[in-house]
C-alpha positions as CSV (number, residue, x, y, z in Angstrom):
1,M,0.3,0.1,0.0
2,R,2.7,2.0,0.8
3,R,4.7,1.6,-2.5
4,H,1.1,2.7,-4.5
5,I,0.8,5.6,-2.1
6,I,4.7,6.7,-3.4
7,L,3.9,6.5,-7.1
8,L,0.9,8.2,-6.9
9,F,2.9,10.9,-5.4
10,C,5.0,10.5,-8.4
11,L,2.7,10.8,-10.8
12,Q,0.8,13.7,-9.2
13,S,3.9,15.6,-9.1
14,L,4.2,14.9,-13.3
15,I,1.1,16.8,-13.2
16,V,1.9,19.5,-10.9
17,L,5.3,20.3,-12.2
18,G,4.3,19.7,-15.9
19,A,7.0,17.3,-17.0
20,D,7.2,16.4,-20.5
21,P,6.5,12.7,-20.4
22,V,9.2,12.1,-23.7
23,E,11.1,8.5,-24.2
24,D,14.0,10.0,-22.4
25,S,12.4,11.4,-19.2
26,F,14.0,8.7,-17.0
27,S,17.1,10.8,-17.0
28,P,18.6,11.6,-13.4
29,E,17.8,15.2,-14.3
30,H,13.8,14.3,-14.3
31,P,12.0,16.0,-11.6
32,V,10.3,13.1,-10.5
33,L,13.0,10.5,-10.8
34,S,15.2,13.5,-8.9
35,I,12.2,13.1,-5.8
36,A,12.9,9.3,-6.1
37,A,16.8,9.8,-6.0
38,A,16.5,11.9,-3.3
39,V,14.3,9.7,-1.2
40,S,16.9,6.4,-2.2
41,D,19.9,8.4,-1.5
42,P,19.7,11.7,0.4
43,A,23.6,11.8,-0.3
44,G,22.9,11.4,-3.9
45,R,24.3,8.0,-4.6
46,S,21.6,6.5,-6.1
47,S,23.7,5.1,-9.1
48,S,25.7,3.3,-6.4
49,A,22.5,1.6,-5.0
50,S,21.0,0.3,-8.5
51,A,24.4,-0.8,-9.3
52,S,24.5,-2.9,-6.1
53,D,20.8,-4.0,-6.7
54,P,20.6,-5.5,-10.4
55,S,16.8,-5.8,-10.4
56,G,16.2,-2.3,-10.4
57,M,14.6,-2.2,-6.9
58,L,15.4,0.4,-4.0
59,S,16.2,-1.6,-0.9
60,P,14.6,-0.6,2.0
61,D,17.7,-1.5,4.1
62,S,19.8,0.8,2.2
63,L,17.6,3.6,2.5
64,A,17.0,3.6,5.8
65,D,21.0,3.7,6.5
66,S,21.4,6.5,4.1
67,D,18.3,8.2,6.3
68,S,20.2,7.9,9.2
69,E,23.1,9.4,8.0
70,K,21.4,12.0,7.1
71,P,18.8,12.9,10.0
72,G,17.8,16.0,8.2
73,N,16.0,14.4,5.7
74,I,12.4,15.7,4.6
75,I,10.9,12.2,4.2
76,D,11.5,9.5,6.5
77,I,11.8,6.6,4.7
78,R,12.6,3.9,7.3
79,H,9.0,3.1,7.0
80,L,8.4,2.7,3.1
81,Q,8.0,-0.2,1.6
82,V,10.2,-0.8,-1.6
83,V,9.7,1.1,-4.8
84,D,9.3,-0.5,-8.2
85,I,10.7,2.0,-10.6
86,G,9.5,-0.3,-13.1
87,E,6.0,0.3,-12.3
88,L,6.8,4.4,-12.3
89,K,7.9,4.0,-15.7
90,I,4.5,2.5,-16.9
91,I,2.4,5.1,-14.8
92,I,4.4,7.7,-16.5
93,S,4.2,6.1,-20.1
94,L,0.4,6.0,-19.4
95,R,0.3,9.7,-18.7
96,S,2.6,10.4,-21.9
97,K,0.0,8.4,-24.2
98,F,-3.0,10.1,-22.6
99,M,-1.0,13.6,-23.2
100,S,-0.4,12.7,-26.5
101,L,-4.4,12.9,-27.4
102,T,-6.3,16.0,-27.9
103,R,-7.9,17.8,-25.9
104,E,-11.1,16.8,-27.1
105,D,-10.2,13.3,-27.0
106,R,-8.8,13.9,-23.3
107,I,-12.5,15.4,-22.3
108,F,-14.1,12.5,-24.3
109,L,-12.1,10.0,-22.2
110,I,-12.8,11.4,-19.0
111,L,-16.6,11.6,-19.3
112,L,-16.7,7.8,-20.8
113,I,-14.7,6.7,-17.6
114,S,-16.6,8.8,-15.2
115,I,-20.1,7.6,-17.1
116,L,-18.5,3.9,-16.7
117,L,-17.4,4.6,-13.3
118,L,-21.3,5.8,-12.3
119,F,-22.9,3.2,-13.8
120,F,-20.7,0.5,-11.7
121,I,-21.4,2.3,-8.3
122,V,-25.5,2.1,-9.6
123,L,-25.1,-1.0,-10.5
124,L,-23.6,-2.2,-6.8
125,L,-26.3,0.1,-5.0
126,V,-28.7,-1.8,-7.1
127,S,-27.4,-5.1,-6.0
128,A,-27.3,-4.4,-2.8
129,A,-30.7,-3.1,-2.6
130,F,-31.9,-6.6,-4.4
131,L,-30.0,-8.7,-2.2
132,L,-30.9,-7.0,1.5
133,R,-35.1,-6.9,0.1
134,L,-34.6,-10.8,-0.5
135,K,-33.3,-11.1,3.2
136,N,-36.0,-8.7,4.2
137,N,-38.1,-11.0,2.5
138,R,-36.6,-14.3,3.8
139,A,-37.0,-12.8,7.3
140,R,-40.5,-11.9,7.1
141,R,-41.9,-14.9,5.9
142,R,-39.8,-16.6,8.7
143,F,-41.7,-14.8,11.4
144,T,-45.0,-14.9,9.7
145,R,-44.6,-18.6,10.6
146,L,-43.1,-17.9,13.9
147,E,-45.9,-15.6,15.2
148,K,-48.7,-18.4,13.5
149,E,-47.0,-20.9,15.9
150,W,-47.1,-18.9,19.0
151,E,-50.1,-17.2,18.8
152,P,-52.6,-20.0,19.8
153,R,-50.0,-20.7,22.4
154,I,-50.4,-17.5,23.9
155,F,-53.7,-16.7,23.7
156,G,-54.0,-20.2,25.1
157,I,-52.2,-18.9,28.1
158,L,-54.3,-15.6,28.5
159,N,-57.6,-17.7,28.1
160,Q,-56.1,-20.3,31.2
161,E,-56.7,-22.9,28.7
162,N,-53.1,-23.6,28.8
163,S,-51.3,-22.3,31.8
164,D,-48.1,-23.7,31.4
165,P,-45.7,-21.7,29.5
166,N,-42.9,-24.1,29.6
167,E,-43.8,-25.4,26.1
168,L,-43.8,-22.1,24.3
169,Y,-40.7,-21.5,25.7
170,R,-39.3,-25.0,24.7
171,R,-40.4,-23.7,20.9
172,I,-38.2,-20.4,21.2
173,R,-34.8,-20.7,19.8
174,S,-32.3,-18.5,21.1
175,G,-32.1,-16.1,17.8
176,D,-35.6,-15.8,18.3
177,R,-35.7,-14.5,21.4
178,I,-35.3,-11.0,20.7
179,F,-38.4,-11.2,18.2
180,F,-40.4,-13.4,20.4
181,I,-40.3,-10.2,23.2
182,R,-41.4,-7.6,19.9
183,F,-44.7,-10.2,19.4
184,I,-45.2,-10.1,23.0
185,V,-45.1,-6.1,23.1
186,R,-47.4,-6.1,20.0
187,I,-49.9,-7.6,22.0
188,L,-49.3,-5.6,25.3
189,R,-50.2,-2.3,23.4
190,N,-54.2,-3.9,23.0
191,L,-54.2,-5.0,26.7
192,K,-55.1,-3.4,30.1
193,G,-55.0,-4.9,33.8
194,E,-54.5,-8.2,34.4
195,E,-54.3,-9.7,30.8
196,R,-51.2,-6.9,30.4
197,Q,-49.4,-8.3,33.2
198,M,-49.9,-11.8,32.3
199,M,-48.3,-10.7,29.1
200,R,-45.1,-9.0,31.0
201,D,-44.9,-12.0,33.2
202,L,-44.6,-14.5,30.1
203,S,-41.2,-12.1,28.9
204,Q,-39.7,-12.5,32.1
205,P,-37.6,-15.6,31.2
206,F,-35.8,-13.1,28.5
207,V,-34.8,-10.3,30.5
208,D,-31.3,-10.8,31.0
209,L,-31.2,-10.9,27.0
210,L,-32.6,-7.4,27.3
211,Q,-30.0,-6.5,30.1
212,S,-27.2,-7.5,28.1
213,R,-28.0,-5.6,24.9
214,L,-29.0,-2.5,26.7
215,R,-25.5,-2.6,28.4
216,S,-24.0,-2.7,24.9
217,G,-22.3,0.2,23.4
218,K,-24.3,-0.5,20.1
219,Q,-26.6,2.2,20.0
220,S,-29.0,0.5,17.8
221,D,-29.4,-2.2,20.5
222,Q,-29.9,0.1,23.0
223,V,-32.7,2.1,21.1
224,Q,-34.6,-1.1,20.3
225,V,-34.6,-2.1,24.0
226,L,-35.6,1.1,25.2
227,H,-38.6,0.9,23.2
228,L,-39.2,-2.8,24.4
229,I,-38.9,-1.9,28.2
230,Q,-41.1,0.9,27.6
231,E,-43.7,-1.7,27.2
232,V,-42.4,-4.6,29.4
233,G,-41.7,-2.4,32.2
234,I,-38.5,-0.5,33.3
235,W,-38.4,-2.4,36.8
236,G,-34.7,-4.3,36.7
237,F,-33.4,-1.7,34.2
238,E,-33.4,1.5,36.4
239,L,-29.5,1.9,36.5
240,G,-29.3,1.4,32.8
241,V,-32.2,3.3,31.6
242,Q,-30.7,6.4,34.1
243,K,-27.3,6.1,32.5
244,L,-28.9,6.1,28.9
245,L,-30.7,9.3,30.3
246,L,-27.3,11.0,30.6
247,H,-25.9,9.6,27.6
248,R,-23.7,12.2,25.5
249,N,-26.4,11.2,22.5
250,R,-29.6,13.6,23.2
251,S,-31.5,11.8,21.0
252,L,-30.8,8.4,23.3
253,G,-31.4,10.7,26.5
254,I,-35.1,11.3,25.1
255,L,-36.0,7.9,24.3
256,A,-34.7,7.2,27.9
257,M,-37.0,10.0,29.4
258,R,-39.8,8.2,27.6
259,V,-39.6,5.1,29.3
260,I,-38.8,6.5,32.8
261,C,-42.1,8.9,32.3
262,Q,-44.6,5.9,32.6
263,P,-47.3,6.0,35.1
264,D,-45.9,3.5,37.3
265,N,-42.0,5.5,37.9
266,V,-43.4,8.5,39.5
267,L,-40.5,7.8,41.9
268,M,-38.0,8.2,39.2
269,Y,-39.1,11.5,38.4
270,P,-36.8,13.3,40.6
271,F,-33.7,12.0,39.4
272,L,-35.5,13.0,35.9
273,I,-36.2,16.5,37.0
274,S,-32.5,17.3,38.4
275,H,-31.1,16.5,34.7
276,L,-34.1,17.7,32.4
277,H,-31.1,20.6,31.8
278,R,-29.8,18.6,29.2
279,F,-32.2,19.1,27.0
280,R,-32.8,22.7,27.6
281,N,-32.6,23.1,24.1
282,W,-35.5,21.1,23.3
283,D,-38.4,21.8,21.9
284,N,-40.6,22.6,25.1
285,K,-43.9,21.1,23.7
286,L,-42.2,17.7,22.9
287,L,-40.5,17.7,26.7
288,S,-43.9,18.6,28.3
289,S,-46.1,16.0,26.7
290,I,-43.2,13.2,27.0
291,L,-43.4,14.5,30.9
292,A,-47.2,14.5,31.3
293,E,-47.4,10.8,30.1
294,G,-46.7,10.0,33.8
295,G,-50.5,10.7,34.9
296,A,-52.0,12.3,37.5
297,D,-49.6,11.0,40.2
298,V,-46.6,13.4,38.7
299,A,-48.4,16.4,39.2
300,P,-47.2,17.4,43.2
301,V,-43.9,17.3,41.8
302,F,-44.2,19.6,38.9
303,R,-46.6,21.7,41.6
304,S,-43.8,21.9,44.0
305,I,-41.6,23.4,41.2
306,I,-44.2,26.2,40.2
307,G,-44.7,27.4,44.1
308,D,-40.9,27.4,44.4
309,S,-39.6,31.3,44.3
310,N,-36.3,30.1,43.9
311,S,-37.0,27.5,40.8
312,D,-35.6,27.9,37.3
313,P,-37.4,30.3,34.9
314,W,-36.9,27.4,32.4
315,L,-38.3,25.0,34.8
316,F,-41.0,27.0,36.0
317,I,-42.0,26.8,32.5
318,L,-41.6,23.5,31.4
319,S,-43.6,22.6,34.7
320,A,-46.7,24.8,33.9
321,D,-47.1,23.6,30.4
322,T,-46.8,20.0,32.0
323,L,-49.7,20.1,34.3
324,R,-51.6,22.6,31.6
325,R,-51.5,19.6,29.9
326,L,-52.1,17.0,32.2
327,G,-55.1,19.5,33.3
328,D,-54.2,19.8,37.2
329,Y,-57.1,22.2,39.0
330,A,-54.9,22.0,42.1
331,S,-52.2,24.2,40.4
332,S,-54.5,26.9,40.4
333,S,-53.9,27.9,44.3
334,V,-50.2,27.7,43.7
335,L,-50.3,30.1,41.2
336,R,-52.4,32.3,42.9
337,E,-49.6,33.1,45.7
338,R,-46.9,33.3,43.1
339,M,-48.8,35.7,40.4
340,S,-48.1,38.7,41.3
341,L,-44.7,37.9,41.9
342,L,-43.9,36.8,38.9
343,K,-41.5,39.0,36.5
344,N,-40.3,37.4,33.6
345,R,-42.5,37.6,30.7
346,E,-42.1,33.9,29.3
347,Q,-43.4,32.9,33.3
348,I,-46.2,35.4,33.5
349,T,-47.3,33.7,30.0
350,A,-46.8,30.0,30.9
351,A,-48.5,30.7,34.2
352,L,-51.6,32.5,32.6
353,R,-51.9,29.9,29.7
354,L,-52.1,27.1,32.8
355,M,-54.7,29.4,34.6
356,E,-56.8,29.4,31.3
357,K,-57.3,25.5,31.6
358,V,-57.4,25.4,35.4
359,G,-58.4,28.7,36.7
360,G,-61.5,29.9,38.0
361,P,-63.5,33.0,38.3
362,E,-62.0,33.6,41.8
363,E,-58.6,34.2,39.6
364,V,-59.6,36.7,37.7
365,P,-59.3,40.0,39.9
366,L,-55.6,38.5,40.6
367,L,-54.9,38.6,36.8
368,L,-56.4,42.3,36.1
369,P,-53.1,44.3,36.6
370,L,-51.5,42.6,34.3
371,L,-53.5,44.8,31.8
372,E,-51.3,47.4,32.5
373,S,-48.3,45.9,30.9
374,G,-46.7,47.4,28.3
375,D,-46.3,43.9,26.8
376,P,-49.1,43.2,24.2
377,V,-48.2,39.3,24.7
378,I,-48.9,39.4,28.3
379,R,-52.4,41.2,27.7
380,S,-53.7,39.2,25.1
381,N,-53.0,35.9,27.4
382,V,-54.8,37.7,30.2
383,I,-57.5,38.8,28.0
384,R,-57.6,34.5,26.4
385,T,-57.1,33.9,30.3
386,V,-60.6,35.7,31.3
387,G,-62.4,34.8,28.1
388,A,-61.6,31.4,29.0
389,V,-62.7,30.8,32.6
390,A,-65.6,33.8,33.1
391,P,-66.6,35.5,29.8
392,D,-70.0,36.5,31.2
393,S,-68.7,38.1,34.7
394,F,-66.0,40.4,33.0
395,I,-68.1,41.3,29.5
396,D,-66.7,45.1,30.4
397,I,-63.2,44.3,30.8
398,L,-63.5,42.2,27.3
399,M,-65.5,45.2,25.2
400,E,-62.4,47.5,26.7
401,A,-59.8,45.6,24.8
402,L,-61.5,45.5,21.8
403,S,-60.2,49.0,21.4
404,D,-56.7,47.9,22.6
405,R,-53.7,49.5,20.8
406,S,-52.4,46.2,20.1
407,I,-54.3,44.4,17.3
408,W,-53.3,41.2,19.1
409,V,-55.0,42.1,22.3
410,S,-58.3,43.2,20.5
411,T,-58.4,39.7,18.4
412,A,-58.1,37.9,21.8
413,A,-61.0,39.8,23.3
414,A,-63.4,39.4,20.2
415,V,-62.3,35.7,20.1
416,A,-63.4,35.4,23.7
417,L,-66.7,37.0,23.1
418,A,-67.7,35.4,20.1
419,K,-66.6,31.8,21.7
420,G,-68.6,32.8,25.0
421,G,-72.1,33.1,22.9
422,L,-71.6,37.1,23.2
423,S,-71.5,37.9,19.3
424,E,-74.6,40.2,20.0
425,A,-72.3,42.3,21.6
426,L,-69.9,42.2,19.1
427,Q,-72.8,43.3,16.2
428,V,-73.4,46.1,18.2
429,Q,-69.7,47.4,18.0
430,I,-70.0,46.5,14.0
431,D,-73.1,48.3,13.8
432,T,-72.0,51.7,16.2
433,G,-69.2,51.8,13.4
434,H,-66.2,50.7,15.6
435,P,-62.8,50.8,13.9
436,R,-62.1,47.2,14.2
437,A,-65.7,46.6,12.7
438,L,-64.0,44.4,9.7
439,L,-61.6,42.2,12.2
440,L,-65.4,41.8,14.3
441,Q,-66.8,40.4,11.5
442,Q,-64.2,37.8,11.2
443,V,-64.7,36.5,14.2
444,I,-68.0,36.3,13.9
445,A,-67.7,34.5,11.1
446,E,-64.9,31.9,12.5
447,Y,-66.1,31.6,16.2
448,A,-69.8,32.4,16.2
449,S,-71.8,29.3,17.2
């Protein structure tokens, strides 16, 4: 390999130096052969080397010796393979023939070679795809046959017609165990209660296989196991899942988070929340939807975060979004105490969105001071919240907001009135020549019931 690298280097030197590939170019004064001579004998004794070796090959021992005599030599030749001058002559001869062609012929030859090379690559890719398709079809037919063999026995166990699973286990070969677990998981997704637990118990003899794959450094195996654990259950895999949550690959960490965020894993939420900062750059909607999969039992964890005055603003926003997805009405009392203390725009809007979902008329007076804010985003969210929790009780506030200097606030007020069944009030404003009558007409057309 190194010998060919030297030859390619010499050929490249020919092209760069613009040497004329004539018949007598193999003289010691030739640019490329001068490089070869310098490599063979830095002291200029290449002729003696050729004399000592009639085969025309440069000895690596002689090269190493000559290099050791002159340690300042640029090229370290002590580890190079033997250079065949004959091969070098062939390359130069080929270049001579190529350069003797006309410019058009050279271009045509390069295009022809390029087309043939591309054709070969395409043929190779098509062949690989065809062979892979054959392999997948063969595996699919085999797994279909196994499913037909396993299915009646599994449903026999579920129906308690056959309570001994050992007969089923004996039919599962070692290479089919992962596929068997995947088949069990497909059935699990359609079951609940006692039958779901029976399917989980049926997969327990193969848990060790999942453990070994989870500990492997191959990420494709770890991803597959995480998907299976999400259905089979995390217990017994806690340490491995926690390690993957801290993996440098954040996508793998998100999969581990989804495994943790299950209704039975509430005890693992404190560990998860302590490392949520690793995903700060991820979309809050995605994170809050995953966190909310834990169900109502995890609400107290996030309720404590929004009630803590020292909590991180980003974590406060994420917790508020999660509680909104959970529909946690108990969090409205926590927000009632914190609302006046919030100064961050994102925190205020997150709290208002949560209040819009879980708040009541008693919280509205706490929100009215925010209408004096100079930020139209805050004002429009306040109007949306008022319209969601008590539009009839605060119709005067909504009517006044129709004339707000921000079009977003006016739109929020008009939508709140229309959704609240107060389209007649909007029609009165239109008839009296409201400056934003066109906006009010559009809102009535879209939202009025």
